[in-house]
N, C-alpha and C positions, 0 to 999 in steps of 0.2 A: 585938874590935873589928873591925869591916869598914865599906870606902867603897864608896860604888856611884857612876859618872859615867857620864853620855851626853851626847851633843852637846846645845846647848840647845834645837833646833829640829827634830822630825822629824814629816814629813808623810807619812802612809800611807794608801793604798787606791785604788780607781778613779778615775782622773781628779786625782789628787793633783798632777801633772805642771803643773796650770792653778795651783798656789800660786807657781809662780815671777814670775809676775806680780806678786803681792804682794809678793815679796820683793825683786825689783827696783825698786819704786814706795817701799820703806821704805827702803833703802839709796840711794836716788838715784842709781841706776846709770845710764851714759852710755856703756860701753864694756865688752865683755864677752870672755873669750876663752874659747872651747869645745874642749874635749879630748875625742875621741872615737876610739872604735874603727872603722877604715875601714868594714867591712861595715855598721856603722850608718848611715854617711853615706850609703853606697851603696844600702843598702835604705830610706832615707827616713824611720828609725828616729827620728833625730832634728828632722825637720822643724816638729812640736808645737812646740819649742822656740824654732825662728827664727820661728817665726809669733807665738808671745807677743813675742819681742823685737821682731819689725818693727813690731808693732800699737802700743808704748811709743815707737817711733822711737830704739830703742837700738842702737848698731852693735855690730858682733859679727865675730870673726875665728874662723873654724874650723881646727882643725889635728888630724889623726889619725895623728901621726906614736906611733902604741900599739903593740906588740908586746908579745904574750905574754912572760909572766916578763922583764920589760924589764932589760938590764944597764944599767951606770952610764951609758956613753957617750949612751944615748938622754934617762934622766932629765937629763941636762946638757945636750941639744939641746933638751928641751923647756922646762926651767928657761931658756936663753939666748932662748929666741922668747917667752916670756913676759915677759921683764923688756924685751924691745925692743917688744913692743906696749902695755905698762904699761897693762895694763887695772885697772877698779875691780872686778870680779869674775870670778873662774874657775868655770868651770863642768865639772865632770868626768861624762860620762856613758858608760855601757858596764860591761864586767867589772870585775875586782879590778885590772888592771893600769892600766887608765884611771884608776880614781879613786885609786889609788897614786901615779900620775904627776902628776895633778892637785893633789891634797893637796901633794906635798911642793913642786912647781914654784911654788904660791900661796904656801907660807911661806917658801921658801928666796930667792923675790922680793925680798923684805925683809929678806935677810940676807946678807953676805958669805959667801963661799966656793961650794963645787961640792956635789954629792951626795956624794962620797966623804968632805968633810971632817965629815959628819954621822952617818956609818953607825955603828951600835952597837958593834961587836965594832973597828973601828979607826979611827974619826973622832977628829978629836981639839979640834974647835970646838963649842961649845953656841949652840943657838939664844937670840938677842936681843928677836927681834919676831917678833908673829905673822903680818906678810906682806899678802896679798892676800885678801879674804874668798871664801871657797867654799860651794859649791851641788855636792854629789854626788849623783848619781841612779844606781843600777844597773840593769841590764838583765839581771842573772842572778840567779838566787835561790841565793845560797851563799855568795859571800865574805865578806859584813859589813862591807865596808870601808869603807862610807859611814857608819858609825857608831863608826871607831876611829881611833887616834892613830899607826897604823902603817904604812909604806911599805915596801914589801919591793922588793928589786933583786937580781939573778943578778951573782953574781962567774963567777968562771973555772969554780969547781967548788964551788961551794954557794951559799947567798943570806946575805943582811945585812940590816939594816932601819935604816931611820930611826924613831925612838918619841918623841914628845912632845907634851903635850898641845895645843900650837900646831897639831898637823896634825887635831883635830878639825874636824870640816866646821863653819860656822855654819849651815848648814841640811842635811840630809837629807830627801829626797824619795823613797820607796819605792811606785812605780806599777806595779803587778803587771802592767798592759796591756802594758808595754814587755817584758815576759818572754814573752807570746803566740807568738814567732816563735821563739823558741829552739831549735834542731836538738836530735835527742833526747840526743847525745852530751853536747853541754854541760850540757844538764838534768841530766842523771845525773851529771854530774863536779863541776859545782856545788852540787849536791842532795847528794851525800854528803859534800863538805866543808862545808855547813854543820850536817850530823850530827854530823861529827866535831868541829866548834866545840862544840857541846851537849856530847857527852859528854865529852869532854875538860874542859872548864869544869866539868860537875857531879863529876868526879872529882880536879878539881885540888887542890892542898893549900892554895889560897887562895879554894876556892869559900866562901859564904856563905849564908845561908837565902834571900836575894833571888837570887842567880843560880842556886840550886838550882831554885827554883821556874819561871824563868825557862827553863832548860835542859830542864826534864821537860816544861814548853809546847812548845817547841819540837821535841824529839824525837817528841811525840806528832803533831803538825802534820807533819813531815816523813816520818814512818814511814807512816803513813796516804795520804800522796797521790804521793809520788815517783815510785813505780811507774806510776801511771796518768799523770803530768805527761810521765814520758819516752814512753811508748808509746801517747798518745791526743793527737794533736795537737788535738782539741777538747777537751778537759779543761779548760777554763777555772777552772773552781772548784777543781781542785786546783793549778793554777799560781796559785790565788790565796793558797790555805793556803801553800804553798812560799814565796813573798814573806815571807809574812808569819813562818812559821817562821824563816827564815833572818835577818830583822830581830832576832827575837826572841832567837835563837842569837846573834848579833852584841852584842847589849846582856849578856849574858850574859858571854862568852868575854873579851869587852873587859874586862871588870870582874875576872874568876877566872884568865882566862888558859887557853893551850893548853900541851899537853906534847908527850909521847914522840913521838907521831903526826907532829907538825909538824915536831919536831927533828930526826927522821930523813927527812921529806918533803925538807926544803929541799934536800939533796945530791942527792935524786933529780934537783929539777928544775934545779941548778946544773951537774951531770957529764951529766945525759943529757935534759935539756929535756924531762921527762915535765911535763904540766902539773899546775900545783898540786893541782886535784882529783882527778886520776887518782893523783897521788902518796900523798895521803890515803888514798884509797880502797885501793888496794894494801896498805897496810901495817894498815890499821884493825884488822881481825879479829886480826892477829899480834899486835900492840902488847898488845891488851887480852887474848888468850889468853897473854901473858906476865905480866902485871901483876895481873892479877886477885886472887892473895890479898892485896896492898896494899890492896884497895877493896873487899874482897866483901862487906860488908854493905850499902854504898852502889848497887853494880852490882844485888844482890838485889833493892834496892827498886825496880828499873825494871821488874821483872816486870809490872806493869800497863801499863806504857808500851807494851811489846813484846809485849803480848796473850800474856803465859805464864801457865799457872796452877801455881799455888803449891801444889796438895793433896798432902800427902804427899811433898814436896821438901825436900832440904836447901838451903842457901841456894847451896852449892857447886854441887848441880845446877842451881839458877833462873840462877847466871850462866853455865854452860857453854851453856845456852840462850839467854841473850841474844846471848853471843859468836856462837853457829851464826847467829843471824839477823842480826847484822853483817854477816855471810858472805853470808848469802842475799840481802842488800839487794845488795850490790855484784855480786851474780852476776846477779841479778834484773834489773839496771837495765842489763846489757850490758856492764860495765867488766872489766878485767883483774884476776884475782885470785891471780898470781902475779908476781915481779918476773920471771921467766925469759920471760915474754909479751914482755916488751921486750928491745930490744937490749943486755941485762945479761949478763955473764958473772960465773961465779962468783969470779973472780979480782977481780973489780969491787968486790966486797963488803967486804976491808978497807979500800978507799980509802972508801968510802961512810962505813963506819965512822971513820975517821980525822977526815970531814970533820963527822959528826953529832955526835959527841963535842964539838967548838967550839960548839955553841948552847946555849951554858949558860945564857942567859935565859928557855929553853923548857923545857930538861930539869930545872931547878929547881922546876918545879910539879908534875913528876910524881910520884905517891904511892908508887911505888917509884922507889930510887935508879937510874938508869942509866948503869951507865959503858961501857967500852970492850967488855968480855967480853959484858955485857947485849945492850948495841947490835948486836952482830956475831951473836950468837944470833938475835935477831929478826929481822936481815934475813936470814940464812941459812933460816929457815923461810919467810920470805916468799918467798924465793926457788925454794924446791923444793916451797912449798905445803904443807907441814906446818904445819898449823894448829890440828889437835886435839890 
């Protein structure tokens, strides 16, 4: 038996941002709190939203208190600000950090306590109220944050999350036009993040026929378009496909869950402030090079997705070609392929391992059990570039 959940309302496609007008009308909104990345305000990316609100005489407040991999104190600052403005609607627009901050602050505004009170690993409170309605609008094609009930926060040396059905957005709007100005490195990192969502969902112990179908579709779109989206600024069709691929991957991983790659990526972001997409990318081929025996047949079924010929090949040979293609993609889009490419030393691997082991929520979904020994070995392979 499996269950499948999504936000109640998802709008996708060019111009879907205009659906915001009907949303504010249906909800009879008078006052809006907009949370966005500073660069998006600076580049006028949020201007269409402002214009729509002004047309309807809806008052609004704009906050740019968003930082990558947001720590708890930033989350609490945003929460306090939302409470102070007492809006009818919270709109989050931007990358995953902006969306996570928006969804968490919208919900916690209707509950007692602070961000740390509701963290998965250490929180002691339970959410009682859904809080303020929210609209989440991604400007990257990768995080899937617009359709999940997870908000990620950085701790001193790792990450933790708030996760609850109340964090699901009332409305998600995925307008690929908003991704057209993304720089190459952000396009690359967010794109590999989306691919990681898809493949980890596909191999998750919680996968189902529905999540498998979505994951495979997402992988096809991402693999077929990410390189062009990164290196050709005018490849708008490729960006359209990436936005849809990311959305579909998000629907898959929200239900099947992500696993070892994400569990090991969290301490990379916490300890070394490596952006989430890059953390996943640098680990992706190494994790699968280690765990492939536990999902051999399923990964071999991805041959058509990766455009790999199966003639006269064993499943083992096919899977190794799939892993090679994962490595190739990370390299082709210009992202680091070894942990040693970052400011990480060999002595840091033990600390990374100790923190990754704590991510039991994620590791429990891995088809191969990953304990301290296994995680250390994967980190070591990724550090030295021993992926074969």
